[in-house]
N, C-alpha and C positions, 0 to 999 in steps of 0.2 A: 369513744368508742361508740361504735354502733351495735345497738342489742335490737333481737327479733323483734320484741315490741314497735320498736319505733317505726315497722312498717305500716303499722294500724295507724288510723288516727292521733295523732300530737294536739289537736286544739285544746287550749286551754278552757275555761267555763265562759269566760269575757271575750272571747276569742267572735271578732265580726264577720261580715261579709269580705272583707278581704283576706282573712286567711285561709290560704292556700293548701292541698297536699297534692305534689306532681310525680308523676314518671314521665321522664323523656329516655326512649329505648331505640336505640336505633339498629336494623339491621342491614348489613352489608355484604356483596357480593361480588367484592371488586375483579376478580376476573369475566364478569358480565355487564361490567358498570350500571350496576345496578344498586340503589340504596332505598330502604323502606324506614319511615318515619314513626313511631309509634309514640304519642303524647298526649297526658291522659294530668288534666286540672280540676280538683275538687275543690266547693267551697262546702266545707262539713257544716258549718251554722247555716248555712241557705239550704240545705240537701241537695246540691244540686251539681254537675259537672260537667265538663267539655271534654270532648273526645276529637282525636284529628289524627288521621292516619294519610300518610301521601308516600308513593312509590316514584322515583325519578330515574331517567337512565339517560338523559342527557344532560347539557348544558345549555342553561336557558336564563335570559331573564323576565321569564314571566309564570304562572302557576297552567295556564295555558297548556303548556307539553310535555306536563307530570303525566306518567302511564296511570297514576291511580290516583285522587284526590276524596277523601269520605272526613267531615268535617261537621259536628253537631256542637254547639255551645250551649244545647238546654236540654240535659240528661239527668235522669235523678243519681245522685251519688250511692253508691252503694253503701252497705251495714257496715262491709267490712274492707277498709282497703288494702289489704294484705290478699282478699279475694274477690274481686272485681270482675263483675260480668254489668255489659253494657247491651241496652237495645239496640245498638246501631251493629252486631256481630263480634265486641270485642271482650276478651276475657285475660287478665291477667292473676297469676295466682304463684303465691311467691309457697314453692314445694319445699325446700329448706332454708329459712328468712336468718340473717339478713342478705344472701349469698346469690341465691338458685333461684330461679323461677320458670314458669310456664305460660307463655304469649301464644295466645288463639286468638284471630281474627277470618271472617268469614264475609266479606263484603259484594258489591254488586260485581258486576262484567267481568265475572269470575277469577276477581284475585282472593288470593286466602296468605294467612301465615300462621305457621306451625311449626315452631322456634322454641328448645330448652335452652337457656341462660344459667351458664355456668360460671359463676366465681372465680377469677384467677387468684384471687386477693381477698382479704379482708376490707368492708367499704371502706373507703378514705374521708376522716370526718374533718371537715376545715375547719369543725370548733374544737378541736383536741389538737394542744401541742407535742403531745406525742406523736401526730400524723402529721402536721401543716408549721413548718418552722413561725409562719403568721398568724397562728390562728389569736385572735384575741385582738389585735393590733393594727389590722385592716378592716376597710370596709366589706360588709358581707352583699355581694352581688345580687344574692336570691333571697332577699328578704329586706323590710325599710325597718331595719334596726340603724341605733348607732353605734360606732366602732367601741369597742368595751363592754358594751351595755349586756347582762345578762337576761337571757330570754329564752323563752321553750322553742323558739327556730331553730331549725336544722339542714343540713344539707350534707350529703355524700356521693361519692363518686366511686364507679366499680367498673373495672374493666374484667371481662368475662368475655366467652366463647360461646358463641351464640351455632346451633343444630338444628337443624331441620329441614323444613320446605319454604319458598317463597312462590306462590301462584300469581303470575300476572295476565289478565286477560285469557285464561285458561292454559298458559304455558309455564311449567313447572319448573324451577332451578333449584337446585341442592343448595344450600347455606350451610356452613362452616370455617366460620370467618372471628374474628376478634375484635372487638370495639369498648366502646366504655357509657355505660347508662348512668344515668343519675336518677333520687330520690330527694323533695324537697318538701319541708314544712315550714311556715310562718306568717306572720303580713307579707303581702304583697299587691300594692298600687297597680290595677292594670294601666294606671297612665301614666308612671314614672320608672318604665323598664330601662333598666339604666344603659349606657353605651359599651360593650364590650365585648370581645373576644372568648370565645367557646372552642378549645383546641383538643385534638385527640393526634395521636400520631403512631400506628403500628406497624411495627417491624417481624414481627413475629411472637409466640407464646414467651421468650427469652428477653422482650424487649419491646415496651410500650410504653409512650408519655400521655400525661392529660394535663392542661395549664386551662387556669382563670386567670383573664388578663382584663383590667378596666381600659377603656380606650378614649381617648380625648382628641377626635379628628381635627380638633380646631390649631394642634400642634403641627408640627411637622418632623417626619422621618421617625428615627427610634422615639425622642419625646412623648411620642402619641401614646405610648404602653408602659403597662407596668405590670406586676405579675404578682396576684396575691395570694394565692393557692396552685397546688399541684403536684406532680409525683412522676418519678419515673420508676415502672416495674422492671427488673434487672434481673433476670434466673432466678425468678419466682420470689425476690424481695423487692421490699416498697424503700424508696428513698425519697423522702418530701424536698421539693425544688424550693429553693433561696428564692428572696428577692431579684437577683441580679438578673437580668433578663436584655438582652438586645434584640428589639424584634419590629420589621418592618413587614409594611403589606402593600399590593398594587391591588388596585381596584379598576374594572369597567364601568364607570356608573355607580351603583351601588353593587355590584358583584363581585367578589376577591376571587382575584386571576392570581397571586402569588403569597408567597407567606415567607420569609426569612425570620428563623428564630436561633437564639444563642442562651441557652439556657444552664444552671448550674445547682447541683443536688447538695444534700446534706453530708456528702462525702465531698465534696470539693471536686467532684467528676463534673467536667464540662463537656458540651453536647452542641453541636451544630445542624439546625435542621431546617431543610428547603423543602417547600411544596409548590404545586402547581395544580392549576384548576384540573378536576376531571368530569364530574357531573355535578348539576346543581340546580338549585331554585328557589327563588323568595318564600317565607314563611313567615305568617304574623300568627305566634303563640297567644299574644295579647291586641286588642285594640291600636295599641301606641308603642307596638312592635314589629320591626318590619326588620324579618333575618333572611340573612343569605344561607339559605342550608345545603352546603356541600359535602361531597367526599371528595376528598384532595389525594394527590399524588406523593409520596413524601419521598425524599432521601435523604442517608442519613451516613457519610463516607461513600463506600460502594454496596452498601445496601438500600433498598426498595421497598416502599411500602405505603401504607394507605392511612386514611383516618379524617373522621368526620370533623367538620370546622363548620362553625356558627359564629358570624361576627354580625352582629346585633346592635341596632339603630332604635335611637329613642325617635318617634313621631313628634312629637313637642318641639324635640331639638333640631331635626330637621325643618320642622315649621319656622322656626325662629332665624333661621338664616337661609329659609329657601321660599315661604312663603311670599308672594306677589299679588299685586293689584294686578287690574286690568290693562292699565298703563304703566307698569314698569316693565323694562325692556326683559327679554324671553331671554334665557340662558344659552349660550353658544353653542351652537350643533357644529361637528365635526364632522365630514362625512370625506 
């Protein structure tokens, strides 16, 4: 169970430079094919934080096609993580912790974000067996701790409704959509960010999904994926997802272009989900992470939806398999 106090810093006295506290907040306008991401990573033991704000409006394999990108890795950390104000124009305030937040951003080139985030559920605590059926039995994809090891690290996911405005290069769009944010704290070595898929799918206030899926691209087909934590929010109630998953993905280079999933919740209810690429671009939250940050179009039966999907590649993993000397043959390119 997540408490209001856990929105503020959780670092123990012996926390070192690898201890992080993070916010990941997606703001989407599906009907306009626009997706903004706000990411904050503070290292309280060092008194520093990084801020990243990106706005995407097309499907691309490089960041030069983004509508807006602001990234500063060397900022002073706020005194309170629940009342964050940044020199680059970003502020995040917990208005009713741990469910509700206010996000404001005034950037360059006429880009601004002004939204209220209202949680549609209590935060989903991946370390609480009452929330996640696999709590304490699987690897924590967000912190460098051993399975079953008791630690002060934590992570929650929270599906909510964002309302307000997003202004891109002087043009203002209304925001009224449902997505999933998260908040993490714990030790995290920036060079060992793990291969994983972070998946959200929204079909309305009555039906939304979130899944955390470890990923081994060395394997084939559905063998590549597992499901460690996740939930379905249906008719106002939250049901944890079991480990039973069948999942495959399609890629163009490092870009995810399609996703097929079958998941099962604690009621025994099975859901068949399918997604296709809508908009997205690469994102590097850490030096060793290459994440294709996308909003995808989802289908469930005859229902259509949307959701943010984050396939993350560990760069050291890619280097081990793709790194080459000058004399090595170059990869095959099909045209």
